[in-house]
Every structure is written in C-alpha cells, then in structure tokens.
N, C-alpha and C positions, 0 to 999 in steps of 0.2 A: 150383317145389317148394312154394311157400307154399300152393297150393290142394290139394296132395296131403294127404289126411287119412284115416286109418283110422277106422272107426266103433266101435272097441273102447272100452268103458268099464268101470269097476269098480263093482260093487255094494258096499253097506256091508260085506259079508262078504269082499270082496276077490276074488270070483269073477266072471269076465266073463259076460254074458248067454249063455244056451245057444246062441242062433243065431249067435253071433259067436266066431270062433276067433282065436287070436293070429296076426297077420301079421308075418312076419320082416322087419325093416327092411332096406332096401337103400339104396344111395347115391342112387337116383332118387326113392324114395318116402318116405324117412325124415322123420318129424315129431318134434319134440322132445317129451320126456316130459311137460312141463307142459301141452302142448296135447292130447296123446293121452289123458291121464288127467284131462281137465277134467270136472268134474261135469256130468251131463246130466239129473239128476232132483233134486228137493228132498231126497230121502233120502240123496243122495250129498254133500251139503254138510257137510263135516267141520268140527266145532267151531262150527257155526252153527245148531244145532237150534232155538234160540229163534226165529230169523228164519224158518226153514223151516216150523216149526209154525204161526206166525202167518199166513204167506202161504197155506199149505194150508187152514187154517180159513176164511180170507176167500174163497178160491175155492169151497170147499164151500158156503158161505152165500150166495155171489153178491154179496158186499159188496166190489166191486172199485173202488178209488179211481182218480181220474183222474191222480194224480201221486204217485210214490214217490221217496224219497231214501234211498239206501244209503250209509252212511258207515262208515269203518273204515280200518285200516292197509292197506298194500299187500299184495297176494297172499293175502287172506283169503276171497275168493269173491264180491266185490261184482258184478263184470261177469258172472261165471258165473251168479249168482242172477238178474241182469237178463235174461239170455238164456233161462234156464229159465222165468221168468215170462212172457216173450214167447211161448215155445212153448206154455205152458199156456193163454194167451189165444187163440192162433191155430191150435191143433192141428186139422187137417182131419178127423181120424177121430173127433172128439168134437163132438156137436151144440151144446155150450156150453163155456165155459171149464172146464178140468179141472186138478186138481192133479197128474195123472200123464199128461203128454203121451206120445204113442206113440213118438216118435223114429224113425218109419218113413215118415211122409207127407212130401210134398215141402216143405211149410211147415216142419216140424220140422228136416228136413235142411238147408234153406237157412238157417234161423236159426242152427243150430249152426255152420255154415260161415261165417256173417257175410255171406251173399249175398242175403238176402231183400229184395225190393223194398219191402215194407211195414214192415220193421223197420230203421230207419236208426240206425246207430251213429255218433255225432258225437264227435270229440275236442275237448273244451272248450279245450285248450291251443292248438290251431292254428286253431280256429274261434270265436274269442272276441270278434270285433268286432260292433258293433251292426248293421252292414249284413247280416251273415250271419244274425243272429237275426231281422232283418226278413224275409229270404227264407224262413226257417223259418215265421214267422207266416203268410206267404202260402200256403205249401205245406200247412199243416194243413187248409185248406179243402177240399182234394181228398180224395175217399173212397179207401179202400184198393183196390189193384188186384184182389186175389183173396182177401184174408184178412178176418177178422172186425174187426180193429182195425189202425189205423196207429200204430205204436209208435216213439217217439223215445227212444233210450238216449244220454244225454249224459254221457260219462266226464270226470272231472276238471272238474266243473262250476264249481268255485271259481276257475278261471282266467278266467272270463268277466269282461269289464270292467263297470264300474258302469252304463254306458249300455246294454250288452247285457242285464244283469239287468233294468233298467227296461223295456226293450222286451219282455222275456219275461213280465213280471208278469201282464198281463191275460189273455194266452193260457194261461198256466199255471193261472190261477184258474178260468177258464171255457172249457176247450177244447171242441171239438165232441165229440159222443158217440162218434164212431168213433176218437178220438185218445187215446192214453195216453202219459204221460211217465214215464221212469225215470232219475233223476239219480244219479250216483255220484261220491263225492269222498273224498279222504284228509284234507282239512283243512276240516272243517265250520265251524269258527270264522270262516272267511273268507266264508261265504255270508250275504247280508243276511237279516235276520229276516223281511222281507217275502216272501222266497222260502221260508224254512223254514216259515212259517205256512200255506203253500199246499200242503204235501206231507205225506204220511205217512212218518215217519222211522223207519228201522231201523238200529240200530247193530251192526255186525259186530265180534265179539270177536277178540282174538288167539287163535291156536290153540295148545293146550298141547303141550309137548314130547312127551309120551307118544302123543298122537293123531297127530302128525306122524311119529313113529317107526314106529307101526303101519302107517300108509299107505305109508311107504317100504319097509317089509317086504313088503307086498302087491305093490308095483310090481316090486321085485327078483325076487320069486317068479314073477310073471306074465311077466317078461321072460326067464325061464329062466336067470338069472344067480345069483351067490352073493356075499354080503357078510357081514362080521363084524357082530355086533350092536353092538359098541362103535363101529364105523365109522358105522353108521346113527344111533346116538345122538349122535355128534359132529355129524353133518350136521343133525339135528333141533334141537340146541341152537344151532348157528350160524345157523339160519334166523330166529331172533328172532320166532317166532310167525307167520311167513309160509309157508304151504304151497307157494305157487308158487316162492318162493326156494329152499326145500328140494328141490323137484323139479328145478329148473334146476341146482342144485349137484350133485345125484345124477347127472343126465345127464352133466355135465362129468366127474365122477370115474369113472363107468362107462366113458366113452370113453377116458380116460387110463390106466385100470388094465388090467393084463394078467391076465385071469381073475378070481380072487377079490379082492374089494375089502377092504382091511385098514385098520385105524385108523391104522397108520403111514403109509400112502399118503395118507390124508385129511389128517393133520397136515402132511405134507410139501408137498402141493399148496396148502393154505390158509395155510401159514406160521404155524401155531399151535403152542403148546407141548403136549406130552403131559400127561396127568393127573399122572404122576409128577413132571414138572418143575414144574407149578403148585404141587403140594403142597410140594415142596422149596423153592421160592421163598417161599411163604407161611410156611413154618417159619422160614426165615432172617429174614424180616421180623419175625415175632412174637418171635424171640429177640434182636431189636435188632442183628442181625449184618449191617449194611449192606455190609461188605466182601465177604462171601460172596455176598450177593444181587446186587451189581453184577458180580461175577466170573461168576456163572452167566448173567446177561443178556448180557454181552459174548460169552461162549462160544456161546450159543444163536443170537445174531444172526449170528455168523460162519457158522453152519450154515443160514441161511435164515429164521430166525424174524423175523416182522414185528412191530415194536414196538406198532403199533396193535392188532393181534390179541391180543397178550399183555395189553395194558391192558384190553381187553374181557373177557378171561378173569379177570383180577384183580377187575374190577367184579362179575362173576357170583359169584366166590368169596367176596368180602367181603359181598355181599348174602346169600349162604347163611349166613355167620357171623352176620349180623344176625337172620335168621329163626330159626336154631337158638337163638341167645341169648335171643330173646323167647319162643319157644314150645316149645323142645325139639326133639330130632332128628326127631320124627314130626309136626311142625306142618303140613307140606304137601309137595307134590311139589317137590323142589329140582332146579334145572337143573345137576346134577352127577352124576358117575358114582358107583357104589357104593363104589369105592375112595376117592374124594374125600369121600364122605359119612362114612366111618369116620374119616378124618383130621380132618374138620371137628368131629366130636363130641368129639375130644380137644383140638383147638386152641382151641375156644371156651371151655374152662375156664381158659385162660391169659390172657385179655384181657377187659376190661370192655366193656359195651355202649356206653358213651360213647366209648371208643377206637375201637370198630368204626364207629360213626357218623362220627367224625372222619375215619377212613380212607376211608369212602365219599365224604365231602365232597372229600377230596384227589383221589381217583381220578376222580370225575365232573367236577371242575373241570379236571383235566388232559385229560380226553377232549374237553371243549369247546375247550381251547386247541390241541389237535392240528389242528383244522380250519384249513386255510390256513397251517400252519407246516411248514417243512422240517426242523425240529430235533426230529423225533419221538423219537429215541433219547434225546436230552438231557432232554426233558420226562418220559419214562418213568423215567429214572434219578432225576430230582429227586423224582418221586412216590414211588418206592421208598424213597429215603433219608428222606423225610418220614414215611412209614409206619413205618419202623424206629425213629423217634424219638418215636412217639406215647406210649410208656410214660413219657416224661419230662414229659408235660403234666400240669398240675395241674387236677383237676376243679373245676368252678365251685362245687359245694357245699363242697369243701374250702377253696377260696379265700375264700368267704364266712365260713366258720368261722374262717379265719386272721385276717380283718379284725376279726371280733367279739372273738375271744379273744386275739389277739396272739401266736399260736403256730402252728406247723406240726408235727403229729405224724408220727413216722417219719423224722425227719432232714431234710436238705435236699431240696427238691422243686423241679423246674423248671416254671415257668409258661409258657404259650404265648408264643412269641417268644424263648425262651431265657433269660428272667429268672429268676434263682435267688433263692428266698425261703428265708431261714434263720430259725431260732427266735429270737424277739425277747423281750426282758425288759421292754420298756417301750413304750407307745404315746404319741404326742403328745397330751397331754390337751387342748390347745387345739383340735385338729382333731376329737377325739372328742366334744367338747362340742356340736358342731353338730347332732347328732342325726340325721344323714342317713348311712345306711350306705354309699351309693354314693360319699360324699365323705370317708370315713375313710381314713386312710393309715397305713402303718407307718413308724416313724422309727428309724434306726440309733442305738443307745444312745450310742456314743462321740461321734457328731456332735452329738446333743442336749446332751450334757454339756459339750462344748467351746464351746457358745454360738455356733453357726455363724451364726444369723440376726443376732444383735447385732453380730458382727464384720463381717458383710456390709454392714449399714447404716452402720457406722462407716467402712468402706473407701470406700463410694460417696459418703458425705457430703463427703469431701474433694475429690472430683472433680465431683460434680453434686448440689448441695443439693436441687434440685427433685425429682430422681429419688428421693433418700433420703427426702424428705418424703412423696412419693407411696407408696413402699413401706411406710412406717410406718403408712399408713392401712389396710393389709390386716387383715382380720378373722381370718385363720388362715394358717399356712404349715406345710407338711409335706413330708417326703422320702418319695416313693412309689417303691418298687422301688430299683434301683441308680442313684444319681446323677440322680434326677429330682426337681426342686423344684417343688411346686405352691403357688401363691400365690393366695389367694382374697380378693376385694374385695366389700364390701356393695354393694347395688344403687345406693345414693345416691352411691357413690364411683366411678361409672363414668368420670368424667374422670381420676381418679388412675390407674385401670387403663389408660386410653388413653395416658397419659404413659408408663407402663411398657411398653406394647405397641409403642411406636415402635421401628423396627428398630435404631437406634443404641443405645437404652437396653437392649433385650433383649441385644444383644451385650455391653454394658457389664456387665450382671448376670452373664452367662455367664463373661466374662473375670475378673470379681472372684471368682467361685466357684472357677475354676481356679487363681487366684493363692492362694486360702486353702487349698485341699485338694490341689492338684497333679493333679486329675482333671478329665475332660471331663464337663460337666453339660448336662442338658436342663431348660429352664424352661417351665412351663405356667401360664397365667393363667386363672382361673375366676371366675365371679360367685357370690357367696354370697347366696342368697335367704332364708336363715334369720335374718339380722340385721334387726330392725325398722328401718323407714325413719327413724323419729323419733330413733333413737339415733345417727344419722350426723351428722358435722360438715359444715359448708358446704364446697363444693368449693373447690379452690385454683386461682387464676389461670385462669379459664375460657378466656380468649382464647389463652393460651400453650400450652394442652394439647389443641388440636384434633388429631384423628386424622391428618388429612392437612394438615399445616401449609403445605406448599409450595403446594398447590392453593388454599388459603384466601388466602395472601399474594398470589398472582398475580392475585386478583380485586381487590386494592386499586389505586386509580388510579395511584399512583406506579410500582408494579411493572408494571402493565398497560401504561403508557406506555413504560416502558423496553423492554418486550418487543416492542411494536409498532415503535418507532423504531430500536432497535439489535439486535433479535432476541435479547435477553438472557434468560437462564434462571436460576432460583434453584438454586444448587449445594448450599449448606449453610445451615442456620439454627441459630444458637445457642439453647440452651434458654431462657436468660434474656431473649431478645429478645422484646419486646412491642410490636408496631407501633402500638398505640393510645396508648402512653405517650410523651409528648413531653418533651424536656429543658426545664428552666426557662429562659425567655428572659431573657437579660441586657439591661439597659437600653441603648437605642441609643447609639452613641458620639456625643458632642457634637462638633460641628466646632470646630476650634481657634479660640481667641479672636483676633480681629484685632489685629494689631500696628501699631505706628506706621508700619512699612515698607509695610503694605497701604494 
C-alpha cells in the first residue's frame, strides 16, 4: 500500500489539474491526505513564497548551486521543496533545468514517488556513521544512470556524527559537476559552521493559521466532504505552523467523524477545551477566583480534557492578551476564534501588561515542567492558582518608589513571594545613608523604637563576647520585609563577617531574635562596599575567626597526629579557643632536697 499513490495535486487555487480527476479512496489504494496533497510545484509551496521565488529565479538564470540547505520546523515543506527542485533539475521534457517540471515524464514521476535511481533520499538519523558517508563519497564519482544530475537529499542532516560531517566536507565543497546536494534539517544550530559555509541556506517559515485553514478547506471540498469552519480553524491552530501536522490531524478526524465534521467532535478527539470553556477559565483567573477555576478544571478533566492541551490553550490565550495589550485588538492575526477575540478585548482592560507577562512566565515554565512528569493535573492546577494571585504582586516600579519614599500608595500590597508591605512612617536612617538604592530597606517603626539591635547585642554579649564584638563592627543593620534582618559589614571587616557566618553563630543570632520578639527570623549578611577601607578598624583575632576552623585545626601537627593514630575528629571548637596561644609555663618543679635519711 505504501507504493499506491494517486497523482492528484492541488493548484494554489485549490482546483486539481484538468487532466486529473478525483480518485475515490478504497481500502486497497488509500493514501493518507498528507501524501496525496503534497506540493508538486514551487507555486504550491504554501507559506514559503520567499523560498520558492528565490529557487525559481536561480533556475531561470541558470545559477544552480552545488549544495543547498533547507532549514525550518517540521512539516513546513523542506523535503517537498527538495523533491520539486530535483524534478526541476532532471525533468526529461525540458532541455535544461526548468522551474516548472512537467510531472508527467518518468523522471518526475519516479522522483515524486521516491523511486528514482538518480535521486537518493538519505535519512541522516539512521545513516549517520562515518563509514556510510565514505560510501557516499565513493558513489558520487559515478555518473547518473539516465538523468541530468545525480542528486543526494539528506534529511535530518544534523543527526550526522562529527566524523561523518568531516568526511563529507571536501565532497560537499567540490563535488563533481553531475552531483547536487540538498540537505534538510529542523535544528540548524547543530550543524558545524564548516558545513553551513559550503551551502546556500534557505529558511522555511512557520505557516500562518489562516493559510493552513484555507488549505484544509480546499482539501475537504476536494474530498467531497463537509466540515464546520470552526472545526477547521481549531485544527489549523492546533497544528502550530506545520501544514503536514494539520493534514494528518484532518485525516484522522475525517476518518473518525460520521459525515459532517464539527468543532465539538474535534475538541472531543483532541481532548481540548472549547472556546467558551477557555474564556470562562480565563475570566475566573482574572477575577482571582481560584476556587471556581479549579472546580471547572476538575469537571472538564472528568469529561476527557487533557491537562497538557488546556495548558497550551492558556499559553495561546495569554499570548493574545499580551499582543492586544501592546498594540490593540487589530495588531495582527491572533490564534483565537472571533468569540475569544471579543472576550480578549474586554479582559485586557482588567489586567496590566506586567501581570500578563508574569502569567506567560508561569505558563511556559509549567509547560517545560510537564515533560517527563506524571503529575500533569497538579502542575496545571498550580499554574492556575498562581495566575489567580498575580494581582497581589507588587510591580517593580512601585517597589522602587516604596523604597525611595518609604510608603506604599493604595493600602497594603503583596510583593512577590507573599510578602506584605504596609505603609511605613520611618526609614532606617543608617541604611538610607549608604546611598545605594538596592541596599536600602524598610524598618518597622515599633521595632526601631524598641532598640532591637542594642538589645540583641546585649543578649549575645552575655553568651558570646566575640560574636557580640563582631556584630558591633557592622556598618548598617536593617529589617527588610517581615522578620528579615540584614547586617552589612565593611570590606575591611570580612573576618568579623566570617565569625557571624559560622553556622553556630547564625543560629545563636536567630535564637536571640526569637527570644526578644517571640517570632521566627531570617538573618542575611552582606558586604558594604560604600564604606572606605581606611575608616575600618583592624580585624579582631584573625586566627580564631577562620571560616572553616575545623579544617584549619586538622592541619595542625597535634590534631593531624591524633587523627592518624586514633582516627579522631574535631567535634566542637569553642569560640575563644586559639591554638597558637600557649599557657604560661610554670617553672619546673625542683626535686625535693635530700634528707639525712637519703
């Protein structure tokens, strides 16, 4: 059945050639739609007019390169264009290469069927070894059997190994006059630059939704079937710019539908949501009604909705929101139905562009996480809840204004991560004096008035004088957000900062804050580059404040010997322990004076 093939093609107007009538498919001769409606002329390359025009002009002028590279997404016409170019070069009814092959001679028919002995189609994925490329290099020396040129079409050429590419270089650069290479790939970035520089490159574009829809209409009409316009538009949007994918999907849906193809049947087979459902879900999200949104998703999933498909629809919907927000409802062709377009024009008025962009970030990140995950529904629900909370986020511009002016207009506002910022009456003057906006922080007024910092130093002083002395070297201290203490040290006080950064000391600071306030705190240490080096005092106890004291102590001979002989390890080091300090040696004991008994 693979060799059974009708010769029916579609001209750009959608009408078959006059000499070809429609052949009713049967179980023995049926060929899938994507193959039967494959372009056979440059004029039939839908959405690739720029490529077709360039190749036609080159054939007219006789400026035929020895190697071409066709790159683009799947299903946009790369291999079809390669076959058309091969027919144009080898058409028997033309005395020279022609941009309009006849499609009737034995060479054209054999190339279209993939059976021509002089046009070899090689799959780069399964023939990617250097030995196979060496065989190809030997074969190019033979002249074509019957045609004008011997043509090699290498599909998915990026799958060749590095050794195979190297073996192909010389032949690709200076092939015999009777040999032409046509390479095709979906991942041009994986091809070595040495190969790219030896080819004429043509980039195939994604095909627009409207052009795919019009082609599907022509196919349905030519097949003698019927379909709703909305059903065909759903298929065109689902194809993602790939004409072949849309044709394969149409073939599947026509085979499963009974008579007239409807939009309801398309959504049922694909597991997607209808336009009404997408609008309803988007409205619930924009109204911050996460409860309703989750209820709708649970209801639709029970009816066969695929979470991954709904996520794709939400990405397209939020993309449309972004386009309309930037340029208005008529900015460009949107991948949505007219009904969704009207809803988008209203909903875009209720959300800011920053919130739309943040929503796209959430949706695209969720899409990436879906790959390889079995918890698709959970990830979708998480994304929807996050979208519903976007209005609680504080814009960066407003956050900067808050830090500068010390206030938030419009009442309490939630910052990213759920941090609530309330209107403040006072800023920490010490942190503000640093002059660096990124290092300024808001301080809760009651905490500042209660002298939290001085009480913290006093409490720690009783337990660890060294830690208290190191904390006193800080150039600034501020409470940023809820229960986050930021302590900044000058550059010259790096040793004091390392003392505070010890795990035991950080825990001691946190415990002391909890003792003073009854709340859980987070402590962050930073370096203050705004304080001049010369204003800093000399560091305190440099040996005792090494960042990794245990490792340093284990390097000393005494501890090293203990570790080697006994397998001992240092479990705890007191802060005041300084191994280089030695106790004052008392004078050696004098032997007892001899007595008369001695």
